C-alpha positions in Angstrom: 0.0 0.0 0.0 1.1 3.5 -0.8 0.0 6.9 0.4 -0.7 9.5 -2.3 -1.5 13.2 -2.0 -3.8 14.5 -4.7 -4.5 18.2 -5.4 -6.4 18.5 -8.7 -8.6 16.4 -11.0 -8.2 13.3 -8.7 -9.9 15.0 -5.8 -13.5 14.1 -4.8 -16.1 15.4 -7.3 -13.4 16.3 -9.9 -13.1 14.8 -13.4 -10.7 11.9 -12.5 -12.0 11.0 -9.0 -13.1 7.6 -10.4 -9.4 6.5 -10.3 -9.7 6.6 -6.5 -13.2 5.3 -6.0 -11.9 2.1 -4.3 -9.0 3.7 -2.5 -9.2 4.6 1.2 -9.3 8.3 1.8 -7.1 8.9 4.8 -7.8 12.7 5.0 -9.8 15.0 2.8 -8.4 18.3 4.2 -4.7 18.3 4.2 -1.9 20.2 2.6 1.7 20.3 1.3 4.2 23.0 0.8 4.2 24.0 -2.8 2.8 26.3 -5.5 -0.3 25.3 -7.5 -0.8 26.3 -11.2 -3.6 26.2 -13.7 -1.9 24.7 -16.8 -4.7 25.9 -19.1 -5.2 22.3 -20.2 -8.0 21.3 -17.7 -5.7 20.2 -14.9 -3.3 21.7 -12.5 0.4 21.2 -11.7 2.3 21.8 -8.5 5.9 22.7 -7.9 7.9 22.9 -4.7 7.9 26.1 -2.6 9.1 26.5 1.0 6.1 28.5 2.4 3.1 28.4 0.1 0.5 25.7 0.7 -1.4 23.4 -1.7 -4.7 21.9 -0.4 -5.6 18.3 -1.2 -6.6 14.9 -0.1 -4.6 11.9 1.1 -5.3 8.4 -0.1 -4.0 4.9 0.5 -3.7 3.1 -2.8 -2.8 -0.4 -3.9 0.0 -1.4 -6.4 -2.5 -1.5 -9.2 -4.1 1.9 -8.3 -0.6 3.4 -8.1 0.2 2.0 -11.6 -3.0 3.6 -13.0 -2.2 7.0 -11.4 1.3 6.8 -12.8 -0.2 6.2 -16.3 -2.7 9.1 -15.9 0.1 11.4 -14.7 2.5 10.4 -17.5 5.0 9.1 -15.0 7.5 6.3 -15.8 10.1 5.4 -13.2 13.5 6.4 -14.3 12.3 8.3 -17.4 13.6 11.8 -18.1 10.7 13.2 -20.1 7.7 12.6 -17.7 4.7 14.9 -17.6 4.8 14.6 -13.8 7.4 13.3 -11.5 6.3 11.2 -8.4 8.2 12.1 -5.3 7.8 11.3 -1.6 7.2 14.4 0.5 5.5 15.4 3.8 1.8 15.9 3.9 0.3 17.9 6.8 -3.0 17.3 8.5 -4.6 18.6 11.7 -3.5 15.3 13.3 0.1 15.6 12.3 2.2 14.8 9.2 3.2 11.8 7.2 5.0 11.0 3.9 3.2 10.4 0.7 3.8 10.4 -3.0 3.0 13.6 -4.8 3.0 14.2 -8.5 5.1 17.3 -9.4 4.7 18.9 -12.8 7.5 19.0 -15.3 9.0 22.4 -16.1 7.2 22.8 -19.4 3.8 22.7 -17.7 4.5 26.0 -16.1 5.4 28.0 -19.3 2.0 29.4 -19.9 0.4 28.6 -16.6 -1.3 30.9 -14.0 -0.6 30.6 -10.3 -3.6 29.6 -8.1 -3.0 31.9 -5.1 -5.3 30.0 -2.8 -3.5 26.7 -3.5 -6.9 25.0 -3.8 -7.9 23.6 -7.2 -11.6 23.0 -6.2 -12.1 26.5 -4.9 -10.4 27.9 -8.0 -12.6 25.9 -10.3 -15.8 26.9 -8.4 -14.8 30.6 -9.0 -14.1 31.3 -5.4 -10.8 32.8 -6.5 -10.1 35.4 -9.2 -8.8 33.7 -12.3 
């Protein structure tokens, strides 16, 4: 089993939430340090930042579910041209912190992207933040 933090289309009630329908949600209100961007392609990307926060959900997934997520995110272990890179980082909750996999966007995803100041893809998509 693996812990995975999701921040965009994999979150509940988003377009790819069906990938996690059988996964165990460990926390639906957690965060990581990073910057969230709208790629303009219908999905966000995150990159590291020491003080900004990105809101998301934490899931426990099986080997098979992780393989499906890797495929969706364009991640191949050891490849140099991935759409996203999967890295283990700390995820923070009200109960404490724990490590999980996070999909970080490749540099080219940020070329024409717009920073989501709230760090919350769902709030941004609902228009609760100026686009």
